ZAMARGU-4260 file (C-alpha; in steps of 0.2 Angstrom, whole numbers, plus 5000, padded with zeros to 4 digits):
<rodrens>
0) 5245/4638/5300 | 5242/4619/5300 | 5234/4621/5282 | 5249/4631/5277 | 5260/4617/5282
5) 5250/4603/5275 | 5250/4612/5257 | 5269/4617/5259 | 5276/4600/5263 | 5267/4592/5248
10) 5276/4602/5236 | 5286/4596/5221 | 5288/4604/5203 | 5269/4606/5199 | 5261/4595/5186
15) 5250/4599/5172 | 5233/4606/5181 | 5241/4609/5198 | 5241/4625/5208 | 5258/4633/5210
20) 5269/4624/5223 | 5257/4612/5231 | 5257/4595/5223 | 5264/4579/5227 | 5269/4571/5211
25) 5277/4577/5195 | 5271/4574/5177 | 5277/4580/5161 | 5269/4595/5152 | 5256/4589/5138
30) 5262/4591/5121 | 5281/4595/5126 | 5295/4584/5124 | 5305/4580/5140 | 5324/4584/5140
35) 5335/4569/5140 | 5353/4577/5142 | 5358/4588/5156 | 5366/4605/5150 | 5381/4611/5158
40) 5378/4626/5169 | 5388/4639/5177 | 5388/4630/5192 | 5394/4613/5185 | 5411/4615/5192
45) 5408/4612/5211 | 5422/4615/5225 | 5422/4605/5241 | 5408/4611/5252 | 5411/4623/5266
50) 5399/4629/5280 | 5392/4646/5276 | 5391/4649/5295 | 5409/4654/5293 | 5406/4668/5282
55) 5394/4680/5292 | 5395/4697/5287 | 5396/4712/5298 | 5380/4722/5303 | 5373/4734/5290
60) 5358/4743/5285 | 5351/4746/5268 | 5336/4756/5262 | 5320/4746/5259 | 5308/4747/5244
65) 5294/4746/5257 | 5301/4761/5267 | 5311/4762/5282 | 5326/4750/5286 | 5329/4732/5281
70) 5337/4722/5295 | 5351/4711/5294 | 5358/4698/5306 | 5375/4694/5314 | 5381/4709/5322
75) 5399/4714/5324 | 5404/4709/5342 | 5407/4722/5355 | 5420/4710/5362 | 5432/4705/5350
80) 5435/4688/5356 | 5424/4678/5368 | 5433/4673/5384 | 5433/4654/5384 | 5431/4643/5401
85) 5446/4631/5401 | 5438/4618/5411 | 5423/4617/5399 | 5425/4611/5381 | 5419/4625/5369
90) 5405/4623/5357 | 5413/4620/5339 | 5410/4629/5322 | 5396/4621/5311 | 5409/4615/5299
95) 5418/4605/5312 | 5401/4597/5318 | 5395/4589/5302 | 5400/4582/5286 | 5391/4581/5270
100) 5380/4567/5275 | 5373/4576/5291 | 5375/4574/5309 | 5382/4556/5315 | 5368/4546/5322
105) 5381/4534/5331 | 5389/4548/5343 | 5378/4542/5358 | 5386/4525/5357 | 5404/4531/5361
110) 5410/4537/5378 | 5403/4553/5384 | 5411/4567/5395 | 5400/4574/5407 | 5403/4593/5413
115) 5390/4602/5424 | 5375/4593/5417 | 5381/4594/5399 | 5387/4579/5388 | 5401/4580/5375
120) 5409/4569/5363 | 5425/4573/5355 | 5423/4591/5362 | 5406/4592/5354 | 5390/4597/5365
125) 5378/4583/5362 | 5365/4584/5376 | 5361/4591/5392 | 5347/4596/5404 | 5338/4612/5400
130) 5343/4621/5415 | 5362/4616/5411 | 5360/4623/5394 | 5353/4639/5400 | 5368/4641/5413
135) 5379/4638/5397 | 5371/4653/5389 | 5375/4666/5403 | 5391/4673/5404 | 5402/4676/5420
140) 5418/4684/5424 | 5428/4670/5416 | 5417/4664/5402 | 5407/4670/5387 | 5398/4657/5376
145) 5403/4656/5358 | 5391/4663/5345 | 5387/4647/5337 | 5380/4641/5354 | 5371/4656/5357
150) 5362/4656/5340 | 5358/4637/5341 | 5351/4638/5359 | 5341/4655/5355 | 5334/4647/5340
155) 5329/4630/5348 | 5325/4634/5366 | 5307/4641/5359 | 5302/4623/5357 | 5304/4621/5377
160) 5299/4637/5383 | 5293/4655/5378 | 5307/4667/5375 | 5301/4678/5388 | 5303/4664/5401
165) 5321/4662/5394 | 5324/4680/5396 | 5318/4681/5414 | 5329/4666/5418 | 5344/4675/5410
170) 5340/4690/5420 | 5339/4681/5436 | 5354/4672/5433 | 5364/4688/5429 | 5358/4696/5445
175) 5360/4682/5455 | 5377/4676/5450 | 5385/4693/5448 | 5376/4703/5462 | 5371/4717/5450
180) 5357/4722/5461 | 5369/4724/5476 | 5376/4743/5476 | 5391/4736/5486 | 5396/4724/5472
185) 5414/4723/5468 | 5416/4737/5455 | 5430/4727/5446 | 5420/4712/5444 | 5406/4724/5437
190) 5418/4730/5425 | 5422/4712/5419 | 5404/4706/5417 | 5394/4721/5411 | 5401/4720/5393
195) 5399/4702/5392 | 5380/4703/5397 | 5378/4718/5386 | 5386/4708/5371 | 5374/4694/5375
200) 5359/4705/5375 | 5365/4714/5358 | 5366/4696/5350 | 5349/4691/5355 | 5342/4708/5350
205) 5350/4709/5333 | 5348/4691/5328 | 5330/4688/5336 | 5323/4705/5336 | 5305/4700/5334
210) 5306/4691/5350 | 5305/4709/5358 | 5288/4712/5351 | 5283/4703/5367 | 5280/4717/5380
215) 5287/4704/5393 | 5303/4703/5384 | 5305/4721/5381 | 5302/4724/5400 | 5315/4712/5406
220) 5327/4717/5393 | 5325/4737/5398 | 5326/4730/5417 | 5343/4721/5414 | 5349/4735/5402
225) 5346/4748/5416 | 5356/4739/5429 | 5370/4739/5416 | 5368/4757/5412 | 5367/4762/5429
230) 5386/4759/5433 | 5399/4773/5432 | 5405/4768/5415 | 5399/4781/5401 | 5403/4767/5388
235) 5389/4755/5396 | 5376/4768/5395 | 5380/4773/5377 | 5381/4755/5371 | 5365/4751/5380
240) 5357/4766/5372 | 5363/4760/5355 | 5356/4743/5357 | 5339/4749/5361 | 5339/4762/5346
245) 5344/4748/5334 | 5331/4736/5341 | 5317/4749/5340 | 5322/4753/5322 | 5320/4735/5317
250) 5304/4733/5325 | 5297/4749/5317 | 5302/4742/5300 | 5294/4726/5302 | 5278/4735/5307
255) 5279/4746/5291 | 5283/4732/5280 | 5267/4722/5288 | 5257/4738/5285 | 5263/4739/5267
260) 5259/4720/5263 | 5242/4722/5271 | 5237/4737/5259 | 5244/4728/5244 | 5233/4714/5248
265) 5218/4724/5252 | 5219/4734/5236 | 5224/4721/5224 | 5208/4715/5213 | 5205/4701/5201
270) 5207/4705/5183 | 5192/4697/5179 | 5183/4714/5173 | 5195/4713/5159 | 5185/4698/5153
275) 5169/4706/5155 | 5172/4722/5145 | 5184/4717/5132 | 5198/4730/5135 | 5211/4717/5133
280) 5217/4727/5118 | 5222/4742/5130 | 5227/4732/5145 | 5246/4733/5151 | 5255/4718/5150
285) 5272/4714/5158 | 5281/4716/5141 | 5275/4734/5139 | 5282/4738/5156 | 5299/4728/5154
290) 5303/4721/5138 | 5320/4715/5144 | 5320/4697/5152 | 5336/4701/5161 | 5330/4717/5168
295) 5315/4709/5175 | 5325/4694/5182 | 5334/4708/5192 | 5319/4715/5199 | 5312/4699/5204
300) 5328/4697/5214 | 5326/4713/5222 | 5309/4708/5229 | 5315/4691/5233 | 5330/4698/5244
305) 5319/4711/5251 | 5306/4698/5258 | 5318/4686/5263 | 5326/4700/5274 | 5312/4701/5285
310) 5310/4682/5289 | 5317/4679/5306 | 5327/4663/5310 | 5314/4659/5323 | 5300/4658/5311
315) 5307/4642/5304 | 5305/4634/5321 | 5289/4642/5325 | 5280/4636/5309 | 5282/4618/5315
320) 5275/4619/5333 | 5258/4612/5332 | 5244/4621/5341 | 5244/4615/5360 | 5254/4616/5375
325) 5272/4617/5375 | 5283/4604/5384 | 5281/4612/5401 | 5262/4613/5397 | 5261/4631/5400
330) 5254/4641/5386 | 5249/4638/5368 | 5257/4641/5350 | 5245/4657/5346 | 5254/4667/5360
335) 5271/4663/5352 | 5268/4667/5335 | 5272/4685/5333 | 5276/4687/5314 | 5270/4679/5298
340) 5284/4684/5286 | 5288/4665/5281 | 5269/4663/5276 | 5270/4681/5267 | 5285/4674/5257
345) 5276/4658/5251 | 5261/4670/5246 | 5273/4679/5235 | 5278/4664/5227 | 5260/4659/5223
350) 5257/4677/5217 | 5272/4676/5204 | 5265/4659/5198 | 5247/4666/5195 | 5255/4682/5188
355) 5265/4671/5175 | 5249/4662/5170 | 5238/4678/5169 | 5251/4686/5158 | 5251/4670/5146
360) 5232/4668/5146 | 5227/4686/5144 | 5232/4690/5125 | 5219/4687/5112 | 5230/4682/5098
365) 5239/4666/5098 | 5257/4673/5093 | 5256/4686/5108 | 5253/4672/5120 | 5268/4662/5112
370) 5278/4677/5113 | 5274/4679/5132 | 5278/4661/5135 | 5295/4663/5126 | 5298/4680/5136
375) 5296/4670/5153 | 5307/4656/5148 | 5320/4669/5146 | 5316/4677/5162 | 5318/4660/5171
380) 5334/4656/5162 | 5341/4674/5169 | 5334/4670/5186 | 5344/4653/5185 | 5360/4662/5181
385) 5358/4675/5194 | 5355/4661/5207 | 5337/4666/5211 | 5329/4649/5211 | 5313/4653/5220
390) 5308/4665/5205 | 5314/4652/5194 | 5302/4638/5201 | 5288/4650/5202 | 5289/4655/5183
395) 5290/4637/5179 | 5275/4633/5191 | 5265/4646/5182 | 5268/4639/5165 | 5265/4622/5171
400) 5247/4626/5177 | 5234/4618/5168 | 5226/4634/5160 | 5242/4637/5152 | 5248/4619/5148
405) 5232/4615/5138 | 5235/4629/5126 | 5242/4617/5113 | 5241/4628/5098 | 5250/4641/5107
410) 5264/4630/5113 | 5266/4623/5096 | 5272/4641/5091 | 5285/4640/5105 | 5303/4634/5104
415) 5303/4623/5120 | 5321/4618/5121 | 5326/4631/5134 | 5312/4627/5144 | 5315/4608/5144
420) 5332/4613/5151 | 5326/4623/5164 | 5312/4609/5169 | 5327/4597/5170 | 5337/4608/5182
425) 5322/4609/5194 | 5317/4590/5191 | 5310/4584/5207 | 5316/4566/5204 | 5329/4560/5217
430) 5325/4572/5229 | 5328/4586/5218 | 5346/4580/5214 | 5349/4592/5199 | 5343/4608/5208
435) 5353/4603/5224 | 5368/4602/5213 | 5365/4619/5206 | 5362/4626/5223 | 5378/4619/5230
440) 5387/4627/5215 | 5378/4644/5219 | 5382/4643/5236 | 5402/4639/5232 | 5402/4654/5220
445) 5395/4665/5235 | 5409/4660/5246 | 5422/4664/5233 | 5413/4679/5225 | 5422/4694/5219
450) 5407/4704/5216 | 5389/4708/5225 | 5381/4698/5210 | 5391/4682/5213 | 5385/4682/5231
455) 5366/4680/5227 | 5359/4663/5233 | 5340/4663/5234 | 5335/4645/5237 | 5319/4636/5232
460) 5311/4641/5248 | 5297/4627/5250 | 5309/4614/5248 | 5320/4623/5261 | 5306/4623/5272
465) 5302/4604/5269 | 5320/4600/5272 | 5320/4609/5289 | 5303/4601/5293 | 5308/4583/5290
470) 5324/4586/5301 | 5313/4592/5315 | 5301/4578/5313 | 5314/4564/5311 | 5323/4567/5327
475) 5317/4568/5345 | 5318/4585/5355 | 5323/4575/5370 | 5332/4560/5374 | 5325/4545/5384
480) 5335/4552/5400 | 5325/4569/5397 | 5340/4579/5390 | 5338/4590/5376 | 5345/4582/5360
485) 5357/4596/5356 | 5365/4586/5341 | 5349/4589/5332 | 5348/4607/5335 | 5366/4609/5329
490) 5360/4603/5313 | 5344/4613/5313 | 5355/4629/5316 | 5367/4625/5303 | 5353/4625/5290
495) 5345/4641/5296 | 5362/4648/5298 | 5365/4646/5278 | 5349/4654/5275 | 5353/4669/5287
500) 5370/4671/5277 | 5360/4671/5260 | 5347/4683/5265 | 5359/4697/5270 | 5366/4699/5253
505) 5363/4717/5246 | 5355/4716/5229 | 5367/4724/5217 | 5355/4729/5204 | 5348/4745/5201
510) 5329/4747/5206 | 5316/4751/5193 | 5301/4757/5203 | 5289/4755/5189 | 5293/4737/5186
515) 5293/4733/5205 | 5276/4742/5207 | 5269/4732/5192 | 5275/4715/5199 | 5269/4718/5217
520) 5252/4726/5215 | 5246/4722/5197 | 5230/4711/5199 | 5230/4693/5194 | 5218/4680/5188
525) 5210/4667/5201 | 5211/4649/5196 | 5194/4650/5188 | 5197/4666/5179 | 5213/4657/5172
530) 5202/4643/5166 | 5189/4655/5158 | 5203/4665/5149 | 5211/4649/5143 | 5194/4642/5136
535) 5191/4659/5128 | 5208/4658/5119 | 5207/4640/5114 | 5190/4632/5115 | 5186/4616/5126
540) 5191/4600/5119 | 5179/4589/5127 | 5162/4588/5136 | 5169/4589/5153 | 5179/4606/5147
545) 5163/4612/5138 | 5153/4610/5154 | 5166/4619/5164 | 5167/4633/5151 | 5148/4636/5152
550) 5148/4636/5171 | 5162/4648/5172 | 5154/4660/5159 | 5138/4660/5169 | 5146/4662/5187
555) 5160/4674/5182 | 5153/4683/5167 | 5134/4682/5168 | 5133/4674/5152 | 5126/4657/5145
</rodrens>
């Protein structure tokens, strides 16, 4: 995991000779002119920014290309309007907490209002003791926490304690405060509090279902759910049963998805045998499978949204917790890590980059290689227009790999104007300013969309991870007085919430199983095989390349 983060956080647009995604500096591709003018894009007219957390969709299910059910988040509440506590300020929506420059670092210099161990400024929760924040999570007869607080605290609490420990505390408070374990408890109070506790559990299981892969979490959940369902109200039993069934379906879908990914990984082999036996003339390539760049961009979008859907919000937090004890010095990182969907998504990015490079280096004839480059330029342009920035960057990364960029005779036959424009849009200078402008435009288009196609926003994922990482590293989790720095976690939740909104979008394009199968399973060259194929296509230009070519032919092909 540490290696994964080290590589991921060094990424910008790969230069000549760089592996996809993981490079610290950007350089222009050899032999190609750089673009000096920015082309007006479909996102050039931007409206004012608006928080995407206000645009959460209702719970829905959709079929998965991997089989089973694809989970989405933010369920439709069982309680129409959470009951507020008049004596305590309520947590605001994300859009009220932050402006475009991020959170206000000077809030602590102003007067604060204290309420039960929680500190507020202008009705915004800034900090509090961990115990007070837990108390604020648990509903009672007169109070139910708003959803932004529930999401933010459940997301960030795992930096201080295991989810199963938090669940145990929530169960204890529910039993202690509402006397659910007492058979003689007031039935009227029971009727008031039970649906609120059930709603909290429902939001937890639907937004953070992967927490319940832990047997201790499931045991506590079943215990508290049983107490609620043991009442006289038939509705409670029905709702508890529905909640548990939904959770089990999600966990089963995740297990099935992981099994399919493991199977794909184990069956994929290198295309090196192609070089050994000369069947390049009969080897299928991407153009024979899909000769329409727009269709391929659509199928790439299917894969992107499919894999994004399986990434849980907690994985963004868990990815940055280093191996070692938690704040309370209890147990270690490895026990908390229940999924690796985030890493699997990054591996997909790298696979796509290597697939692009492989398809370009495979053809024997120069004109066929040039045609393949122009094909992928068109695919990348369509990805940009769709709002699929992750596939766009993966394609650009593949074409910027050294085995591809060194093919000067091939590039000389390519019209590179469109590619220069795309590189300009994804230029890493000024902290990816051009890309961030386009992303804001896509996000705004999604908010005002009149069709499913306009709702698609797939961010350049490694940059999203990098932004969240530096937010986490740049602010302390605790203040000098020991309180949890909740101002930081509002901003963290805002960024993750945007991602959660984007990943719920249902892909509007028709699936093509043949194309999807090819993209997911076709073998790709390793880096050494790419260099060898490149040298076989256009011979070495200097002694260093000649020595490497001989070494690769000897090690990979058994020739001298």
